[in-house]
MIVO-138404 format. One record per residue: residue in one letter; x, y, z of N, C-alpha, C in turn. Coordinates in nm, 3 decimals. Example, Ala and Ser with C-alpha at 12.3 -4.5 7.8 and 13.67 -1.06 7.14 Angstrom:
 resn    n_xx    n_yy    n_zz   ca_xx   ca_yy   ca_zz    c_xx    c_yy    c_zz
    A   1.319  -0.569   0.780   1.230  -0.450   0.780   1.320  -0.330   0.780
    S   1.285  -0.225   0.708   1.367  -0.106   0.714   1.290   0.003   0.787
This chain:
 resn    n_xx    n_yy    n_zz   ca_xx   ca_yy   ca_zz    c_xx    c_yy    c_zz
    M   0.085  -0.119   0.000   0.000   0.000   0.000   0.088   0.124   0.000
    T   0.062   0.216  -0.091   0.145   0.334  -0.109   0.086   0.453  -0.035
    G   0.170   0.521   0.040   0.125   0.636   0.115   0.151   0.766   0.041
    E   0.125   0.876   0.111   0.143   1.007   0.050   0.289   1.052   0.058
    T   0.320   1.158  -0.014   0.453   1.216  -0.009   0.465   1.303   0.116
    I   0.571   1.281   0.191   0.593   1.356   0.315   0.732   1.415   0.318
    E   0.755   1.505   0.412   0.888   1.563   0.434   0.956   1.488   0.548
    L   1.088   1.468   0.533   1.165   1.398   0.636   1.299   1.467   0.657
    I   1.349   1.459   0.779   1.484   1.505   0.810   1.571   1.382   0.831
    V   1.685   1.377   0.764   1.777   1.264   0.779   1.857   1.278   0.908
    L   1.855   1.173   0.990   1.935   1.170   1.112   2.062   1.087   1.093
    S   2.048   0.971   1.029   2.165   0.886   0.999   2.122   0.776   0.904
    T   2.218   0.695   0.862   2.188   0.581   0.775   2.260   0.457   0.826
    T   2.203   0.341   0.799   2.264   0.213   0.830   2.261   0.127   0.704
    K   2.377   0.082   0.661   2.384   0.001   0.539   2.326  -0.137   0.564
    V   2.246  -0.185   0.469   2.186  -0.318   0.477   2.220  -0.391   0.347
    G   2.311  -0.487   0.353   2.352  -0.557   0.233   2.425  -0.465   0.138
    E   2.422  -0.499   0.009   2.497  -0.422  -0.091   2.417  -0.308  -0.152
    N   2.286  -0.323  -0.153   2.205  -0.227  -0.229   2.091  -0.164  -0.150
    A   2.106  -0.156  -0.020   1.997  -0.098   0.057   2.051  -0.026   0.181
    L   1.970   0.068   0.227   2.001   0.145   0.348   1.875   0.151   0.433
    V   1.896   0.158   0.564   1.789   0.205   0.652   1.823   0.351   0.682
    V   1.731   0.439   0.643   1.750   0.582   0.668   1.670   0.619   0.792
    H   1.740   0.662   0.895   1.676   0.702   1.021   1.633   0.848   1.006
    T   1.506   0.873   1.025   1.451   1.004   0.992   1.362   1.060   1.103
    L   1.332   1.187   1.089   1.231   1.253   1.171   1.131   1.317   1.075
    S   1.003   1.290   1.097   0.900   1.349   1.012   0.783   1.398   1.097
    R   0.703   1.483   1.038   0.586   1.535   1.108   0.484   1.424   1.133
    E   0.471   1.333   1.035   0.370   1.228   1.042   0.411   1.112   1.132
    W   0.539   1.071   1.126   0.582   0.948   1.191   0.680   0.970   1.306
    G   0.720   1.094   1.328   0.821   1.117   1.432   0.952   1.053   1.393
    R   1.025   1.000   1.491   1.151   0.929   1.464   1.117   0.790   1.410
    R   1.167   0.759   1.289   1.137   0.629   1.229   1.241   0.597   1.122
    G   1.274   0.467   1.109   1.363   0.421   1.004   1.285   0.372   0.884
    F   1.337   0.399   0.764   1.276   0.353   0.640   1.382   0.286   0.553
    L   1.340   0.183   0.481   1.430   0.112   0.390   1.436   0.186   0.257
    V   1.558   0.200   0.205   1.579   0.263   0.075   1.667   0.172  -0.009
    R   1.619   0.136  -0.126   1.699   0.058  -0.220   1.786   0.155  -0.298
    S   1.916   0.147  -0.278   2.005   0.243  -0.344   2.144   0.185  -0.353
    G   2.187   0.151  -0.475   2.322   0.099  -0.492   2.420   0.202  -0.540
    A   2.370   0.317  -0.583   2.458   0.419  -0.642   2.519   0.507  -0.534
    K   2.651   0.514  -0.532   2.719   0.597  -0.432   2.685   0.744  -0.451
    A   2.663   0.784  -0.576   2.631   0.925  -0.602   2.503   0.967  -0.532
    G   2.412   0.870  -0.514   2.286   0.902  -0.449   2.296   0.921  -0.300
    M   2.412   0.885  -0.241   2.429   0.895  -0.097   2.427   1.040  -0.048
    S   2.457   1.134  -0.138   2.456   1.275  -0.097   2.317   1.320  -0.053
    R   2.214   1.245  -0.094   2.078   1.279  -0.049   2.061   1.257   0.100
    F   2.145   1.171   0.157   2.123   1.127   0.294   2.226   1.183   0.393
    L   2.281   1.299   0.360   2.371   1.365   0.454   2.293   1.410   0.577
    P   2.359   1.417   0.693   2.290   1.453   0.817   2.215   1.586   0.807
    L   2.091   1.583   0.850   1.999   1.697   0.855   1.951   1.742   0.718
    N   1.976   1.663   0.612   1.910   1.693   0.485   1.759   1.686   0.503
    I   1.689   1.774   0.434   1.543   1.775   0.437   1.495   1.720   0.303
    L   1.424   1.609   0.307   1.383   1.538   0.186   1.231   1.537   0.171
    E   1.189   1.514   0.048   1.052   1.477   0.018   1.055   1.334  -0.036
    A   0.967   1.249   0.010   0.967   1.110  -0.036   0.828   1.050  -0.019
    E   0.805   0.945  -0.095   0.680   0.873  -0.086   0.700   0.749   0.002
    V   0.614   0.733   0.099   0.621   0.619   0.191   0.545   0.500   0.131
    V   0.612   0.385   0.126   0.549   0.263   0.076   0.536   0.165   0.192
    E   0.415   0.140   0.235   0.392   0.051   0.349   0.417  -0.095   0.310
    N   0.462  -0.172   0.407   0.486  -0.315   0.388   0.396  -0.392   0.485
    P   0.294  -0.462   0.435   0.202  -0.532   0.526   0.268  -0.645   0.604
    K   0.386  -0.687   0.559   0.453  -0.799   0.625   0.563  -0.755   0.721
    S   0.589  -0.623   0.728   0.697  -0.575   0.812   0.667  -0.433   0.860
    E   0.723  -0.400   0.976   0.710  -0.263   1.027   0.811  -0.170   0.961
    L   0.907  -0.228   0.887   1.006  -0.148   0.817   0.952  -0.114   0.678
    W   0.899   0.005   0.664   0.844   0.050   0.537   0.954   0.108   0.450
    S   0.920   0.139   0.326   1.020   0.187   0.230   0.991   0.330   0.187
    L   1.094   0.393   0.129   1.079   0.525   0.067   1.110   0.513  -0.081
    R   1.038   0.589  -0.163   1.071   0.598  -0.305   1.043   0.739  -0.353
    N   1.084   0.769  -0.475   1.069   0.904  -0.532   1.127   1.009  -0.436
    I   1.250   0.985  -0.396   1.315   1.070  -0.295   1.385   1.188  -0.362
    G   1.362   1.305  -0.308   1.429   1.424  -0.361   1.449   1.528  -0.252
    P   1.539   1.623  -0.272   1.564   1.726  -0.171   1.451   1.827  -0.164
    K   1.411   1.860  -0.043   1.312   1.967  -0.024   1.381   2.103  -0.029
    D   1.502   2.110   0.028   1.582   2.232   0.029   1.726   2.194  -0.004
    A   1.794   2.277  -0.081   1.930   2.246  -0.125   2.032   2.253  -0.011
    L   2.009   2.343   0.087   2.100   2.362   0.201   2.243   2.389   0.155
    S   2.258   2.468   0.051   2.392   2.498  -0.001   2.475   2.578   0.098
    G   2.408   2.655   0.184   2.481   2.731   0.285   2.548   2.642   0.387
    I   2.492   2.523   0.409   2.553   2.425   0.499   2.655   2.340   0.425
    R   2.616   2.286   0.310   2.702   2.190   0.240   2.830   2.251   0.184
    N   2.833   2.381   0.167   2.953   2.447   0.117   3.040   2.504   0.229
    N   3.012   2.465   0.353   3.086   2.519   0.467   3.125   2.403   0.559
    I   3.254   2.378   0.573   3.301   2.262   0.652   3.262   2.275   0.799
    H   3.260   2.397   0.852   3.223   2.415   0.992   3.075   2.383   1.015
    K   2.989   2.427   0.924   2.846   2.396   0.937   2.821   2.247   0.917
    N   2.893   2.186   0.822   2.878   2.042   0.801   2.914   1.963   0.926
    T   3.023   2.004   0.991   3.064   1.938   1.114   2.958   1.956   1.222
    M   2.900   2.073   1.227   2.795   2.100   1.325   2.673   2.012   1.301
    T   2.638   1.989   1.173   2.521   1.905   1.144   2.546   1.759   1.182
    L   2.671   1.714   1.173   2.704   1.580   1.221   2.669   1.566   1.368
    F   2.709   1.666   1.444   2.683   1.665   1.588   2.534   1.677   1.619
    L   2.468   1.773   1.558   2.327   1.797   1.589   2.238   1.680   1.549
    S   2.267   1.619   1.434   2.186   1.505   1.391   2.205   1.387   1.486
    E   2.328   1.371   1.537   2.352   1.260   1.629   2.283   1.285   1.763
    V   2.279   1.410   1.806   2.205   1.444   1.929   2.058   1.405   1.913
    L   2.000   1.440   1.800   1.860   1.404   1.775   1.843   1.253   1.773
    L   1.934   1.184   1.706   1.926   1.038   1.694   1.936   0.970   1.830
    R   2.031   1.016   1.914   2.053   0.952   2.044   1.945   0.988   2.146
    T   1.884   1.104   2.128   1.786   1.151   2.226   1.646   1.098   2.197
    L   1.608   1.099   2.070   1.472   1.062   2.032   1.462   0.911   2.011
    K   1.373   0.849   2.081   1.352   0.705   2.065   1.260   0.680   1.945
    D   1.270   0.561   1.888   1.182   0.525   1.776   1.037   0.548   1.815
    G   0.964   0.616   1.729   0.824   0.644   1.754   0.798   0.776   1.824
    T   0.905   0.840   1.875   0.889   0.970   1.939   0.831   1.070   1.840
    N   0.725   1.139   1.880   0.661   1.233   1.788   0.602   1.350   1.867
    E   0.692   1.430   1.924   0.649   1.547   2.000   0.583   1.649   1.906
    D   0.472   1.702   1.947   0.400   1.800   1.866   0.488   1.923   1.840
    G   0.506   1.957   1.714   0.582   2.075   1.678   0.732   2.052   1.664
    L   0.782   1.934   1.703   0.926   1.909   1.702   0.983   1.912   1.560
    F   0.914   1.848   1.466   0.963   1.844   1.329   0.975   1.984   1.271
    D   0.870   2.064   1.288   0.872   2.200   1.232   0.979   2.286   1.298
    W   1.000   2.266   1.428   1.109   2.339   1.495   1.244   2.299   1.435
    C   1.264   2.170   1.412   1.391   2.122   1.355   1.414   2.180   1.216
    V   1.310   2.179   1.133   1.324   2.235   0.999   1.363   2.382   1.007
    G   1.294   2.457   1.094   1.327   2.598   1.110   1.470   2.620   1.155
    S   1.519   2.535   1.245   1.656   2.547   1.294   1.757   2.517   1.184
    I   1.730   2.413   1.105   1.820   2.377   0.995   1.828   2.490   0.892
    L   1.714   2.545   0.857   1.711   2.654   0.758   1.778   2.780   0.812
    T   1.768   2.801   0.943   1.836   2.916   1.004   1.987   2.898   0.993
    L   2.038   2.780   1.029   2.182   2.754   1.017   2.227   2.769   0.873
    D   2.148   2.719   0.780   2.182   2.730   0.639   2.194   2.876   0.595
    A   2.107   2.962   0.648   2.102   3.101   0.604   2.209   3.189   0.669
    L   2.259   3.150   0.786   2.358   3.234   0.856   2.487   3.241   0.775
    E   2.530   3.362   0.745   2.653   3.380   0.667   2.775   3.395   0.755
    S   2.755   3.433   0.878   2.865   3.449   0.974   2.807   3.439   1.114
    D   2.894   3.442   1.214   2.852   3.443   1.354   2.758   3.325   1.387
    F   2.803   3.203   1.353   2.721   3.085   1.385   2.795   2.987   1.476
    T   2.909   3.029   1.532   2.987   2.936   1.615   2.919   2.900   1.746
    N   2.820   2.979   1.788   2.743   2.946   1.909   2.612   2.873   1.877
    F   2.590   2.843   1.749   2.460   2.790   1.708   2.424   2.661   1.779
    H   2.519   2.569   1.793   2.488   2.439   1.853   2.448   2.451   2.000
    I   2.501   2.551   2.069   2.464   2.573   2.209   2.319   2.619   2.217
    R   2.285   2.716   2.136   2.146   2.764   2.132   2.051   2.653   2.087
    F   2.095   2.572   1.992   2.015   2.459   1.943   1.980   2.365   2.057
    L   2.079   2.328   2.139   2.055   2.234   2.249   1.955   2.291   2.350
    L   1.965   2.420   2.379   1.871   2.482   2.472   1.729   2.483   2.414
    E   1.717   2.519   2.286   1.585   2.524   2.224   1.528   2.384   2.202
    F   1.616   2.287   2.180   1.574   2.147   2.167   1.505   2.101   2.294
    A   1.563   2.138   2.408   1.501   2.105   2.537   1.360   2.163   2.544
    G   1.346   2.287   2.498   1.214   2.350   2.496   1.118   2.279   2.403
    A   1.168   2.235   2.287   1.084   2.164   2.190   1.038   2.029   2.244
    L   1.115   1.973   2.338   1.077   1.846   2.400   0.984   1.866   2.519
    G   0.963   1.992   2.558   0.864   2.019   2.661   0.918   2.058   2.796
    F   1.051   2.071   2.810   1.105   2.115   2.941   1.202   2.231   2.920
    R   1.145   2.349   2.905   1.225   2.468   2.879   1.313   2.499   3.000
    P   1.445   2.504   2.979   1.536   2.521   3.092   1.531   2.662   3.152
    T   1.543   2.668   3.284   1.559   2.794   3.356   1.695   2.790   3.424
    L   1.740   2.904   3.473   1.868   2.908   3.544   1.868   2.813   3.663
    Q   1.758   2.813   3.737   1.749   2.728   3.856   1.753   2.580   3.816
    D   1.687   2.548   3.707   1.679   2.409   3.661   1.814   2.358   3.612
    I   1.888   2.445   3.548   2.012   2.401   3.484   2.135   2.416   3.575
    A   2.120   2.488   3.686   2.232   2.515   3.777   2.305   2.390   3.826
    P   2.235   2.281   3.865   2.306   2.163   3.914   2.399   2.100   3.810
    F   2.370   2.122   3.683   2.452   2.065   3.577   2.563   2.160   3.534
    A   2.537   2.290   3.547   2.630   2.390   3.495   2.742   2.425   3.592
    G   2.713   2.424   3.723   2.815   2.461   3.820   2.872   2.599   3.792
    E   3.004   2.606   3.783   3.071   2.735   3.762   3.048   2.791   3.622
    N   2.987   2.712   3.533   2.961   2.758   3.396   2.824   2.824   3.382
    L   2.752   2.836   3.493   2.617   2.890   3.486   2.615   3.033   3.431
    Q   2.711   3.113   3.471   2.713   3.252   3.425   2.741   3.262   3.276
    R   2.810   3.163   3.221   2.833   3.163   3.075   2.707   3.120   3.000
    L   2.627   3.036   3.064   2.502   2.993   3.000   2.390   3.096   3.015
    K   2.398   3.175   3.120   2.290   3.270   3.152   2.251   3.358   3.034
    P   2.347   3.418   2.961   2.307   3.504   2.848   2.230   3.429   2.739
    F   2.259   3.300   2.722   2.187   3.223   2.621   2.039   3.208   2.656
    L   2.011   3.211   2.786   1.873   3.198   2.833   1.799   3.331   2.835
    E   1.874   3.441   2.831   1.813   3.572   2.854   1.819   3.665   2.733
    T   1.889   3.626   2.627   1.901   3.714   2.511   1.832   3.653   2.390
    S   1.818   3.735   2.287   1.757   3.688   2.163   1.854   3.595   2.090
    F   1.801   3.525   1.991   1.886   3.436   1.911   2.002   3.514   1.850
    E   1.970   3.629   1.790   2.073   3.708   1.723   2.182   3.751   1.821
    E   2.142   3.794   1.940   2.240   3.837   2.041   2.324   3.719   2.089
    S   2.261   3.602   2.104   2.335   3.487   2.156   2.441   3.438   2.056
    M   2.421   3.464   1.928   2.521   3.426   1.828   2.648   3.510   1.841
    L   2.637   3.626   1.904   2.751   3.718   1.915   2.821   3.709   2.050
    L   2.776   3.623   2.139   2.838   3.612   2.270   2.982   3.560   2.256
    P   3.078   3.631   2.316   3.218   3.590   2.301   3.252   3.470   2.390
    L   3.296   3.361   2.329   3.335   3.240   2.402   3.458   3.180   2.338
    S   3.543   3.124   2.419   3.657   3.048   2.365   3.607   2.912   2.318
    G   3.689   2.845   2.238   3.653   2.711   2.194   3.634   2.617   2.311
    E   3.719   2.629   2.412   3.707   2.545   2.530   3.575   2.571   2.603
    N   3.536   2.698   2.613   3.409   2.732   2.678   3.292   2.672   2.603
    R   3.294   2.680   2.472   3.185   2.622   2.391   3.174   2.472   2.414
    N   3.288   2.406   2.415   3.287   2.261   2.435   3.232   2.224   2.573
    T   3.270   2.300   2.673   3.223   2.273   2.809   3.072   2.294   2.820
    L   3.022   2.404   2.765   2.878   2.431   2.769   2.800   2.323   2.696
    C   2.858   2.275   2.587   2.795   2.168   2.511   2.781   2.042   2.597
    E   2.885   2.008   2.668   2.882   1.889   2.754   2.781   1.907   2.868
    V   2.773   2.028   2.923   2.677   2.057   3.030   2.534   2.034   2.980
    L   2.506   2.084   2.860   2.370   2.073   2.807   2.336   1.929   2.768
    L   2.434   1.852   2.726   2.408   1.711   2.698   2.375   1.635   2.827
    Q   2.442   1.671   2.936   2.409   1.611   3.066   2.267   1.648   3.108
    Y   2.233   1.774   3.086   2.099   1.822   3.119   1.992   1.747   3.039
    L   2.016   1.733   2.909   1.922   1.660   2.823   1.913   1.513   2.863
    S   2.026   1.454   2.896   2.028   1.313   2.937   1.940   1.292   3.060
    Y   1.953   1.382   3.156   1.876   1.371   3.280   1.726   1.381   3.252
    H   1.687   1.480   3.173   1.544   1.506   3.153   1.478   1.408   3.056
    T   1.557   1.341   2.973   1.499   1.242   2.881   1.522   1.100   2.930
    D   1.588   1.088   3.046   1.620   0.956   3.102   1.694   0.871   2.999
    T   1.790   0.934   2.932   1.867   0.869   2.827   2.014   0.902   2.845
    N   2.099   0.805   2.832   2.243   0.829   2.839   2.290   0.871   2.700
    I   2.295   1.001   2.677   2.325   1.053   2.543   2.477   1.054   2.521
    Q   2.526   0.954   2.451   2.666   0.945   2.416   2.681   0.983   2.269
    V   2.739   1.100   2.245   2.749   1.153   2.109   2.892   1.138   2.059
    K   2.913   1.046   1.967   3.049   1.018   1.918   3.109   1.136   1.844
    S   3.025   1.211   1.773   3.076   1.324   1.694   3.111   1.444   1.781
    L   3.088   1.436   1.911   3.126   1.544   2.000   3.277   1.568   1.993
    Q   3.355   1.461   1.976   3.500   1.477   1.967   3.538   1.557   1.843
    V   3.466   1.537   1.733   3.492   1.614   1.611   3.465   1.761   1.637
    L   3.357   1.788   1.709   3.322   1.926   1.742   3.429   1.987   1.834
    R   3.480   1.907   1.928   3.587   1.957   2.017   3.708   2.000   1.935
    E   3.744   1.920   1.836   3.858   1.953   1.751   3.834   2.082   1.675
    L   3.708   2.102   1.633   3.675   2.221   1.556   3.685   2.347   1.640
    Y   3.653   2.336   1.771   3.648   2.453   1.856   3.753   2.452   1.967
    R   3.862   2.387   1.945   3.963   2.387   2.053   4.048   2.513   2.046
């Protein structure tokens, strides 16, 4: 049975045999869900880069919960991200945070649209985006339903609370301009991952965090 065309955000892929992938996605209709894609061409793999926004047709499988995607195409080119190594590295990290935090079937109201808006914002920023991932983690907590306050985040932040405070009290544009060293950014990132782990009851181990540390050391 063939379903309608929907929008999906790519979180990661898992190779299955020689000619297939399971694409782990986030969508408005299905939340976090994996779909099977028959694809042997390496050139087609660029469609499945982290945080790509796709349009695809869902094909249901009556014999399996693993449904398929076909007629897959990009919803947005995201050239502002794909032509920038720093933004690409950031999307590796952010997509893995989403993958590790959201369990299969998770479908928080408004989460997909918030993610799309965040991705398009990162794509559009021409400069001053080195604090983007910190703001993303804070807003992600809000999108999951537990908007952080200073009091709430203090046990995790410790002496870093004053560095986080402006992110909670200023506009997005102002928070992008906050002066931080690479070490400070990395520390705040780790604090917020601990905070998210606690509130989602999930041990969020993000492998790409080390890549981000190298980028901002």
